[in-house]
N, C-alpha and C positions, 0 to 999 in steps of 0.2 A: 553768608549764608553755606558751609562744605557742600563738597561736588562730591558724590558717589563717584570714585572710578574705575568702581567693578562693574558699576552698573551703564558709565558711558565705554566702557570698551564689549561689554557684551553688548549695547545694543547695538554698536558699529561693523562685529561679528555676524548681524541678525542683514543687517542690507546685503550680503552675499548668498542672499538663500532664497530663488525663485522660485514659481511655480513648479509644479514639476514634482521637485526632488526629494529623493532618498535622505534624512536626515541624520548622525547620532543624535543623541542628548547626554552630557556631559554629565558631571556630576561637583559635587564644591559650592562656595559661597557666588561665583562670578558666574558658573557654569546656571546658577539661578536665575541670574538676571537675563540670559540670556535668554533659554527656556522659558520665562515668563513675556518678555517681549511673541518670540514665536509664538507663544502662545493671542497677546490681542492681535498678532498678524491674523494668523487663522481665520477670530473671530472678523477680523475685518472682509476674509475673502479668499487670503492664500491659500494653496491647495499643494499641503506637502503628506506624506510621511516620516514617520519614523521613531527608529529605536532608541531605549534607557540602556544608559553604565551602572541604573541601580538601581535596588527599589524604593533609593527618591525619591528621585528624577522620577519614573514611569509616573509615580502618585501625582507628585507634580504637576505633568503632560497630562495626566487623564484631566485629574482638577481643571486643567484649562483648555481641556477638550482637543489637543493632541492629537493627529490619530495617530499608535502604533501598532506595528507589522512583529508578528515574530520573525525570529533569523530566519525561521525555514521557507519563510515565504518570500523573505527577497537574496540574491542574492549579493553588494554590495553597495555601499551608500556613498552621494553625490560628495557629504559635505560632513565635517564632524566640527561642529564648539566645544570646547574643554580650556577649563582651567591652569596653574601652574603651580606650583608651587613654589619653582624656580624654574627661570633658563640665560640662556645669557643668547650670544647675538650671533650662536652658529645657531639658536632654535634645538640645542639638546636643551631636555628637558628632565626635572626630577616631579614625581606625583605617586601621589596615593596619601596624600591625609587628609583624607578622607577614607580611605579604607577602600577608595575598591576601582584597583591600578589595572588590574587584573581586566577584568569586566573592560574598562575603558583602552587599553592598547589593546584589546581583539578588534575596536569599533570604529577604535584610528587606524589599522591597521586595514580594514577594511575596505576603508573611508580611500576618495580619488585625492580627497583634498582633507586636512586635519587644519583649523584654525585656531590659534591657544588665546585666550583672552586673559587679562592679567592686570593690577594696578601695579606700577611704576613701582612697588616695594622688591618685587620680585623676580627682575629684572639684577640680573647680580653679569662681575666680569666671569669667573669661575662658579660653579657650581659646590656645594655640599654643605653653607650654613644649616641650611636645612639639612633633617636625617631626611637619608635616605631610604624609602621604607619597600621591600621585601616581604613578600607571600609566601609560607608557608606549611607545608603541613601541618599538625598535631601531632603524627605520631613520631617518636621518636623528636621531636621537634627540639631537643637538650643536644639532642646530636650537627645537628645542624646551625641548632649556632652557634654550637663553639667553631665549627665551621667557617660561617658565616667571620666568626672574631680573628682568625690564624685570618683572612685579610689584613689586617688593621684597622679594624672600624671598632667602639664599643658599641656592643648591642644589650637591645632592652625590647621585652616583646613588650608589644600593645595591648593597658589595661584597659579595660569598662565597666565599672563596679566595682562589685567587689572582684571579680575576675578578668578571666585576658578575651579582650574580643575579638572578635570573630568575623569574619569577612561574610557578607555572602553569598558568595559561595560554600562558608564552616573553613576556612583556613584563618591561622593566627596572620600576625602584622609584625617580623619581625622592623624594628625600626635603628634603623646604622649608624653613628655618624662614622664619617670619614676623616673630618677636616675638610680640606680644597683636593680637588678630584681630580688632576689631574689630568686623567684622559678616561671619558668617560666609556669610550668606548672600550676601551681593552678589563675597564674592572668592571663590563657588562659581561663580557665573556667570561672573567672567573663566577663570574654570580651564575651566571648557567651551568658551569660547569659540576658546583653544584645539587646534590640527590638531595633531594629535601623540598629546597627552591622550585614554586611556582611562581616566581615571575617575575621581578626586579621592577623599581619604578626608575629609570629610566626611559625615557625614548630620545632615539638618538635618529637622523634619521627619517622622522615620522613627519615632524608639522613642517605646511609650505608657509606658514605665516602667523607674524604677530602680534596682537591689536593688544599694544599697552596705554589705559591712562591714566591724566597724572596731576594731581592736584590743581595746575594750570586750568585745566579745562582741556587740555592740546592731549594728541593721539597718536602713539609713533606705533610704524607698522614696521616689522619689519617680516621681510618675505628671503626665503631661501631660492636662490640662486638653479636654475636649470640644471640640473648633471648630479649638484651639489646630492 
């Protein structure tokens, strides 16, 4: 019988959630399993409040009876559990494959701790095999894409059906293929300097722990040392 490694990692992360916590709910195929397990624990009596990083995650949480609160009602979170499209051993991440990178970064940065859940295929030595999602405003998007290309990447606007994909915020996603990313921090700085870029999918110095599920049924845990 095959092992669902995403579920394995996600359910391990949920073990870190305790009564009274304010929890950020991530988005994507691995975060789905974490939300599902949290729903089970809430039904068993776990008392938490939560915020979601996407409309899809919010809808799933509501269906499972997870109490949701507005961002104006809290001043921060204890823990966020979310997935990643790629991660390295320094806990640098590429996120945004699900299109929720801006909301995910806001929620992660507003948390005391972020736990990343992933299957072993997402763990890499060097980021860049997965295209880097960059959220951009629709206005003059052609100019923004041209500026992104100057950084040495191939840019493709994400599509959906017959049109361009739009995030929950009404923006476009530019998927940028850089190849191997030698310095994630330098690239992040360059992206932030482009007018028209709302946010990028490089998460640096944000994740405190990664829980990686493996096909043999084992789990690898990577923790960021204090001060890194």
